[in-house]
Phi, psi and omega in degrees: 000132174248103185298139174271331189211134181293350180251017185217154172273358185298138178266132183292343176276354181267151176290145180267157180289140176250330183214143174225134179245125188241134170239113191237125176253117181266118180251095182298318177305325180259000180055047180222161174238135172250126192219164168232135180235128176254122186250135170244128180264160180300326178212161177298154183217141171243142179094205188287142174227128184258133172235159174266137171217157172211131179053044177240144168258118178262116185273314186208151162239130188234143173293138178294335187276309187252347186064017174282146182300144170250143181298142171204166181210153180244141175305144191290329178223128184295140174289133185297343179254307186278337182095221184247136178274130173261119179249119178253134180260109176268133188293151175269350181269351180212079189303127187241149167237014177209164181186163176256146169236126172264126190210170170220146176274163171257157175302339181275012179311128183285345178271337190255139167237119179260122186252131177278165184308320183296339184270005181253173176295314192268350175064014188248319189234152176288171186209142169223143174219163182250153166214102190264339176292133005268318189226049185242359176299327181296350180262000173257310178213151178297139179193177172267086201273066176223142178292351169292339179261123182247130186234146162259145185215151169236154181209139169254120173249115181267115187225168176301145187296333179284350185251172178219165182232151168231157182217165172282060185190167175292129178278118181270313188195154165238124187205169174291146181296150180237130180302132177078358185297156181057233177235029184293340178292347180261002182302149182277164165061032175084355183289343174299322185277339174277349184307320187264020178303146179295339181272006185243161176218152179251134174246129185244137185225152175220133174242104185269350181260136182289125183233156171293156183294335180293349176267004171290135187199142170209161171219149181223129180182188173276098192254146169232177178207164173230139176277131177236004178181173179295338179243002191226129169243146171253124179252157165196183167307156183281068177238117191297327185290322179292312181296320182292314178298319180292318181297322180290315183301323188252026183297331181275013186299316185302316183295320176295325175294320179298315179294323174298322177294324179293323185278321195234001181102177187304147173279116192266005191248008174071291181257151170226074179271158182236139174239114179273118185268172173298168184299341180288350185304132189276356182237163168293316173204156174231130194281027181311125183302139179073342183211085176291137176261139183223145172281141179294347180293349180276353174274100189250349178091358184229014178073358179295331179297346181292346174299324178292321176301318179296326180289315179292328172297316185293335175298339179299335177257316187245102184127312180267320173284304176250127188233149176291142181299322173204177189293343180291346180237036181302331180300335177294331175280306195271329175297309178304316189285322179295321174300313183295318178305316186289328174297314179294314177301323180295319182290328186267317191247354176103160188295320178306315180297317180295324182287326173296319178298319177295321177296320180292320179295325181295320178292323179294323179297316178295327177291323180292327177301322178290320179303316186259024181298338177260005179211072190291347178306329185265015167258003177273152172291307173263118187228165179267114183247018177299125180073019181241137173277117184302333177294329179286336179252010174306128184205180174277358180301311181292332178284307190274319175293322179296312177306313184297325177298311182291324177296325177298311179298318176304312183294332183286315187256351185089148190294316183302318180292326182286326175300317179290324175300315184292319173304313177301313181301316179293318182293327182288315191250014183299145187056029174233159172252125184231173174239175184303318180301318181293322177297311184296323177300315181291320176301311183290326178292323188257348171233078185305137178078006186299327182292343178276335182264332184229132178282088185294326177292320176299315182292322185268329184243353180277156175275162176069191182262120182298151183297337181265016170290167195219122172286133183291161182225130167197163181301316180294317179296313181296324178297315185290319176294324178298316177295325172297324178288330177293333179298330176296336176268004177098006184251121169273153180292150178284162180300320183293334179284342183241012188298331177256016181285141170247192185308312182301318179300314181295322184292316179297320178298314179296323178294337182266357177284163174305144184296329181229128178232176175287143179306320180301325182285327177296316182296319182293320179297319179286325179300326181278318190243357175055043184291328178292347179254007185302143171277354174266114185293333178300317182287310180306309183293319177305315178293315183297325177294321175298317181295316181294313181298324180275006183046045174267090197286354177301336186257008184295327175301317176290328175297314180298314180301318184290317178297334184269342183259346178228154176238020183283125188297334179295338177262321181295312182308300182294328179283317176293321178297312178302325182286327189251348183281128172108172184262160174068030183233048179305317181297316180291322179294321174295320176298316181299315182294322182289312184297316178300317182297331181273332185258345190303327180288345176268354178270149171297149179307322180296322181292316181302318181297320180297314184290324178295325177290326177293316179299319183298323186281327193247349182249000000 
């Protein structure tokens, strides 16, 4: 076997899937999905074929011609990272390039979070959503779960009639179920007969553009929407206050799309809709094509949350159109997208906003160097992830070091030349998955001599931050950093100095304070500016992290409240880590374990796993 991806069982000598047709019955009471998937391979194949699965029950593999069973086996013990290998034996007497797999998910699926009504905004109906990045699509349906495989798909979702569905695909129809439609007649365990229940409805979707499996996404609940532009609706649960706040926050989306098209070429996905998920969503945003998923924490009331939307929009070109071959080259997705995001923000909100964004990223990058000081492999852009769970080493390095690398190239050749280079790069590799070597070869071919001006090997394979990386400079940025430095001398900023500050200014200020200060200073800072009560979670969490590290226990009640009301890993990681890291913090460790035990069922499975890995390392 020649592995294609360190996180997949797929053999590089085997043909990849090109098309999948899914019939899915969502059973909310049991928190399971019963499904049939029809796979088409790039070419016919004889013999063993390996697929990825996790927490799936495989009932049958069937010939598309006779519906007779095809032999299959599952690995005897799951790999803790990759899951369970599904090996299918395709016959040599009837060469096939397609087959059916009949399967069911388990409630423990790592990609799915099933929410009971009390865990939702409206408190009336259940809700389910997916999060497949990096390697979790395999826990929804068996697949070749590597970004090297790009698939087109169609899907029939059979859901309770009072609910509706959205997907990372074009919505075709909502209708009453029809007996035998799709592949529903092959469903396991009697669910084929339940398909046409009067209490059910079918939502049909089609994705005609080839996408990596991690971009497969859906959500089902009682949904409403607001129109915010000719290509954009904002969806959430049907709660007017949430929908209205989201529509206001993201009112400028169409202008961002236009600016993105000016910079990077046509927007190829037709729609750019947004779904605000319940607070348990583990990321700030997920760039699912046509239907971006967002945490409600990005709704800040001042349109600054639109910067997350700018990042997910930028993925429409870098990440979704051009994708990293596997997670060892993740910077090709996120470094490019962070660069593209800041160009869009600069065009729409101005240079100062983009520089503040860059400055916060610079501080984050330096903090990651400290985090990985004992494992420098993960300070590289191109790194070795054999035997490593990508969720455990998820960090700002591919985002911010990747951005710095591209910004370095821009400074070397000039922005106009770099703009032309990026447009040509996107046009050349759109709908392809590539690696770092392919990018560097393209760079050297199109920017002759660049390797003599920039140490490309140091940037992509070296550890740490290269010496020609660049801390941003602007009057506003310099002023904020200067005020943070003055705090070390005992001076807090005057109210007139911060009167027009928004969340980003405060976030940058807090990031530049000493990591540990006196508890009395923490109290004084909050007494003047009420940072612990901020509606901007970036500010609130940065302040609470400072309070924990400084052992200012007055704010532990607010820490507990925060950990119980949001599930975004950007906030869970630093707060739990601050509570359990270091010696002599028994009270904090007891608090962390108690809060997690009480909140864990409200976290997405991916977030639960991340907190458990923090505990495993420090407790």
